[in-house]
C-alpha positions in Angstrom: 107.8 113.3 105.1 104.2 113.1 106.1 101.3 112.2 103.8 98.3 114.6 103.9 95.0 112.9 104.6 93.7 113.7 101.1 96.5 111.5 99.7 95.7 108.6 102.0 95.7 106.2 99.1 99.4 106.7 98.6 100.1 105.3 102.0 99.9 101.5 102.7 99.9 100.0 106.2 99.0 96.4 107.0 95.9 95.2 108.8 97.7 93.7 111.7 99.3 97.1 112.4 95.8 98.4 113.1 94.6 95.5 115.2 95.9 96.7 118.5 92.9 98.5 120.1 95.1 99.8 122.9 97.3 101.7 120.5 95.1 103.0 117.7 97.4 105.8 116.9 100.6 103.8 116.8 102.9 104.8 114.0 105.1 102.2 112.2 108.7 102.4 113.1 110.0 102.5 109.6 109.0 104.1 106.3 109.8 103.0 102.7 109.0 105.6 100.1 108.9 104.8 96.4 109.4 107.7 94.0 107.9 106.4 90.7 106.8 107.6 87.3 103.9 105.7 85.7 105.5 105.8 82.2 108.9 104.9 83.4 109.8 101.2 82.5 112.1 100.9 85.5 109.4 102.2 87.8 107.1 99.5 86.4 109.8 96.9 87.1 110.2 98.0 90.7 106.5 98.2 91.3 106.0 94.7 90.0 108.6 93.4 92.3 107.1 95.4 95.2 103.6 93.9 94.7 104.9 90.4 94.0 107.5 90.1 96.7 107.3 92.9 99.3 103.6 93.2 99.9 102.9 89.4 100.3 105.8 89.1 102.7 104.7 92.0 104.9 101.1 90.9 105.0 102.0 87.4 106.1 104.7 88.3 108.5 103.3 90.7 111.0 106.6 90.9 112.9 107.8 92.9 110.0 104.5 94.3 108.6 103.6 95.9 112.0 106.8 98.0 111.8 106.8 99.5 108.4 104.6 101.7 106.2 104.9 102.1 102.4 104.4 105.3 100.6 104.1 105.9 96.9 105.6 109.3 95.8 104.4 110.0 92.3 107.1 111.9 90.3 106.4 113.4 86.9 109.2 113.1 84.4 108.4 116.0 82.1 110.5 114.9 79.1 107.6 112.5 78.5 104.6 114.9 78.2 102.1 112.1 78.8 103.6 111.5 82.2 101.7 114.5 83.5 98.4 113.2 82.1 98.8 109.8 83.6 99.8 111.2 86.9 96.8 113.5 86.8 94.5 110.5 86.2 96.1 108.7 89.1 95.6 111.7 91.4 92.0 112.0 90.3 91.3 108.3 91.1 93.1 108.5 94.4 91.0 111.5 95.4 87.8 109.6 94.6 88.9 106.5 96.4 90.3 108.3 99.4 87.0 108.4 101.2 85.8 105.0 100.0 88.5 102.5 99.7 92.0 104.1 99.7 93.8 100.8 99.6 92.2 100.1 96.2 94.4 102.9 94.7 97.3 100.5 94.6 95.3 98.3 92.2 94.9 101.2 89.8 98.6 102.1 90.1 99.4 98.5 89.3 97.1 98.6 86.2 98.8 101.9 85.0 102.1 100.2 85.1 100.8 97.1 83.3 99.4 99.2 80.5 102.0 101.9 80.5 103.0 101.4 76.9 99.6 102.6 75.9 100.7 106.1 77.2 104.2 106.3 75.9 105.1 109.2 73.6 104.3 107.4 70.4 101.0 106.1 71.6 99.5 109.6 72.5 101.2 111.8 69.9 98.0 112.0 67.7 95.5 112.4 70.6 94.2 115.5 72.1 94.8 115.9 75.8 91.1 115.2 76.6 91.2 112.1 74.4 94.0 110.7 76.5 92.1 111.5 79.7 89.1 109.6 78.3 91.2 106.5 77.8 92.6 106.8 81.3 89.2 107.2 82.9 87.9 104.1 81.1 90.9 102.2 82.5 90.0 103.5 86.0 86.4 102.3 85.6 87.5 98.9 84.4 90.0 98.5 87.2 88.5 99.9 90.4 84.8 100.2 89.5 84.5 103.9 89.8 82.5 106.0 87.4 84.6 107.2 84.4 82.5 110.4 84.1 83.3 111.3 87.7 87.0 110.9 87.0 86.8 112.8 83.7 85.2 115.8 85.5 88.4 116.2 87.5 90.6 115.9 84.5 89.0 117.6 81.5 90.2 120.9 80.1 87.3 123.1 79.1 87.2 124.5 75.6 85.4 127.7 76.8 88.6 129.6 76.6 88.4 129.5 72.8 85.5 131.9 73.1 86.9 134.2 75.8 90.1 135.3 77.3 92.3 132.2 77.9 92.9 131.6 81.6 95.4 128.7 81.6 93.5 127.3 84.6 94.4 123.7 84.4 92.0 121.2 85.8 90.6 120.0 89.2 93.8 118.1 90.1 96.3 120.8 89.2 96.8 121.7 92.8 97.6 118.1 93.6 100.1 118.0 90.7 101.9 121.0 92.2 102.0 119.3 95.6 103.7 116.1 94.3 106.2 118.2 92.2 107.1 120.2 95.3 107.5 117.1 97.4 110.1 115.6 95.0 111.9 119.0 94.8 112.2 119.1 98.6 113.9 115.7 98.7 116.1 116.3 95.6 115.0 113.1 94.0 115.6 113.1 90.3 115.8 109.5 89.0 112.8 107.2 88.9 112.5 104.9 90.6 114.2 106.1 93.8 113.5 104.5 97.1 113.9 106.2 100.5 114.2 104.3 103.7 113.4 106.4 106.8 113.9 109.6 104.8 117.3 108.7 103.3 117.9 107.6 99.7 118.6 103.8 99.6 120.8 103.6 96.5 121.3 99.9 97.1 117.7 99.1 96.3 117.4 98.2 92.6 114.5 97.8 90.3 115.9 94.4 89.4 115.6 93.0 92.9 113.7 89.8 93.3 112.4 88.0 96.4 115.9 87.0 97.7 117.2 90.5 97.7 114.1 92.0 99.2 113.8 89.4 101.9 117.4 90.0 102.9 116.9 93.7 103.0 113.7 93.6 105.0 115.1 91.2 107.5 118.2 93.3 108.0 116.5 96.7 108.3 113.0 96.2 109.7 113.9 95.7 113.3 
């Protein structure tokens, strides 16, 4: 499934792939998609293995890196209400970075996973929604050096409805939330994390995989 330009930060290709001036529009032969939830411990485990094992291998081995693209597919798991808030923050940061440094979004995703316990059910139960957003925007500012106020503008829920007819309007990234939810529904993905290889669920890929398993998989499938 394609990635719209406004979600460019969710797609990762490798510099050597873009180095061929004679084929600037070349598309990688293979696609690995990672359906993840930022407050899912198993998603965090997979993402850590991805950044520790897969990315370094693909960056240093262009014979593989040139042939594959990686796509993050954010998937909200609604039985954890904070999942929506964390995903909204990620979408807001991705939007801001998309025109500046889309590859930096993966750094923020990594930080969300590192700090995910701070957004578990028990950690947010006594906060207002906007209070949780404020913590997330501060995290974004610390991680990828973007203005917390700029992020908060995309996330905040106005209190004006208290004085007038309620509109239930959401915030500035609500349309983006709808898109990622629809994407997961189209593929039928339910469990996080779930990995798709060339559009097909790769059930053999586990969040517990280390460098040995990933190296074997990449060498056997990225051809």
